[in-house]
C-alpha positions as a Markdown table, in Angstrom:
| # | Residue | x | y | z |
|---|---|---|---|---|
| 1 | Unk | 105.6 | 94.4 | 113.4 |
| 2 | Unk | 108.5 | 92.0 | 114.5 |
| 3 | Unk | 111.7 | 93.4 | 115.8 |
| 4 | Unk | 113.8 | 92.2 | 113.0 |
| 5 | Unk | 111.4 | 94.3 | 110.5 |
| 6 | Unk | 111.9 | 97.4 | 112.8 |
| 7 | Unk | 115.5 | 97.1 | 112.8 |
| 8 | Unk | 115.6 | 96.5 | 109.1 |
| 9 | Unk | 113.7 | 99.8 | 108.5 |
| 10 | Unk | 116.0 | 101.8 | 110.9 |
| 11 | Unk | 119.3 | 100.7 | 109.3 |
| 12 | Unk | 117.9 | 101.4 | 105.9 |
| 13 | Unk | 116.6 | 104.9 | 107.1 |
| 14 | Unk | 120.2 | 105.4 | 108.7 |
| 15 | Unk | 121.7 | 104.6 | 105.3 |
| 16 | Unk | 119.6 | 107.3 | 103.8 |
| 17 | Unk | 120.2 | 109.9 | 106.1 |
| 18 | Unk | 124.1 | 109.2 | 105.7 |
| 19 | Unk | 124.0 | 109.4 | 102.1 |
| 20 | Unk | 121.9 | 112.6 | 102.2 |
| 21 | Unk | 118.9 | 110.8 | 100.2 |
| 22 | Unk | 115.6 | 112.3 | 100.7 |
| 23 | Unk | 113.0 | 110.0 | 102.0 |
| 24 | Unk | 109.6 | 109.8 | 103.6 |
| 25 | Unk | 108.0 | 107.3 | 106.0 |
| 26 | Unk | 104.4 | 106.2 | 105.4 |
| 27 | Unk | 102.1 | 103.7 | 106.9 |
| 28 | Unk | 99.7 | 103.3 | 104.0 |
| 29 | Unk | 99.3 | 99.4 | 104.6 |
| 30 | Unk | 98.2 | 97.6 | 107.6 |
| 31 | Unk | 101.0 | 95.1 | 107.5 |
| 32 | Unk | 104.1 | 97.4 | 107.0 |
| 33 | Unk | 105.7 | 100.6 | 106.6 |
| 34 | Unk | 106.6 | 102.2 | 103.4 |
| 35 | Unk | 109.7 | 104.3 | 102.7 |
| 36 | Unk | 109.4 | 106.6 | 99.8 |
| 37 | Unk | 112.6 | 107.5 | 98.4 |
| 38 | Unk | 113.3 | 110.6 | 95.6 |
| 39 | Unk | 116.5 | 110.5 | 93.8 |
| 40 | Unk | 117.0 | 112.2 | 90.4 |
| 41 | Unk | 114.8 | 110.6 | 87.8 |
| 42 | Unk | 113.4 | 107.9 | 90.2 |
| 43 | Unk | 111.0 | 107.3 | 93.0 |
| 44 | Unk | 111.4 | 104.3 | 94.9 |
| 45 | Unk | 108.8 | 102.7 | 97.3 |
| 46 | Unk | 110.1 | 100.2 | 99.6 |
| 47 | Unk | 107.7 | 98.3 | 101.8 |
| 48 | Unk | 108.9 | 96.6 | 105.0 |
| 49 | Unk | 106.4 | 94.1 | 106.0 |
| 50 | Unk | 105.5 | 92.5 | 109.3 |
| 51 | Unk | 106.4 | 89.0 | 107.8 |
| 52 | Unk | 110.1 | 90.2 | 107.0 |
| 53 | Unk | 109.3 | 90.8 | 103.5 |
| 54 | Unk | 110.7 | 93.6 | 101.6 |
| 55 | Unk | 109.0 | 94.8 | 98.4 |
| 56 | Unk | 111.0 | 97.2 | 96.3 |
| 57 | Unk | 109.2 | 99.1 | 93.5 |
| 58 | Unk | 111.0 | 101.8 | 91.2 |
| 59 | Unk | 109.5 | 104.3 | 89.3 |
| 60 | Unk | 111.9 | 105.9 | 86.7 |
| 61 | Unk | 111.3 | 109.0 | 84.6 |
| 62 | Unk | 111.6 | 109.2 | 80.8 |
| 63 | Unk | 113.1 | 112.6 | 81.1 |
| 64 | Unk | 110.1 | 114.3 | 79.4 |
| 65 | Unk | 109.1 | 117.5 | 80.9 |
| 66 | Unk | 105.4 | 118.9 | 80.2 |
| 67 | Unk | 103.8 | 122.5 | 80.6 |
| 68 | Unk | 100.8 | 123.5 | 82.5 |
| 69 | Unk | 98.4 | 121.9 | 79.8 |
| 70 | Unk | 99.4 | 118.4 | 81.1 |
| 71 | Unk | 97.5 | 119.0 | 84.3 |
| 72 | Unk | 94.2 | 118.9 | 82.6 |
| 73 | Unk | 95.1 | 115.8 | 80.7 |
| 74 | Unk | 96.2 | 114.0 | 84.0 |
| 75 | Unk | 92.8 | 114.9 | 85.9 |
| 76 | Unk | 90.7 | 113.7 | 82.9 |
| 77 | Unk | 92.5 | 110.4 | 82.8 |
| 78 | Unk | 92.3 | 109.8 | 86.6 |
| 79 | Unk | 89.3 | 111.5 | 87.9 |
| 80 | Unk | 86.0 | 109.7 | 88.2 |
């Protein structure tokens, strides 16, 4: 990972800490670090890649809340 990319990650994490926004660092990719951010109604996945690229993906809630019965449906949809 290049020094510029590390600096970018550290600056971004510093901004999150200052803003008191929850985040988690992950190494799910061979070529970068992922910062997962949770704010009300959204999850952000920001990938800082070793070539200096930054990929941002945002997942937004539609506000619907489900009960316990939804768990079985989720397993049925996503289990092998």
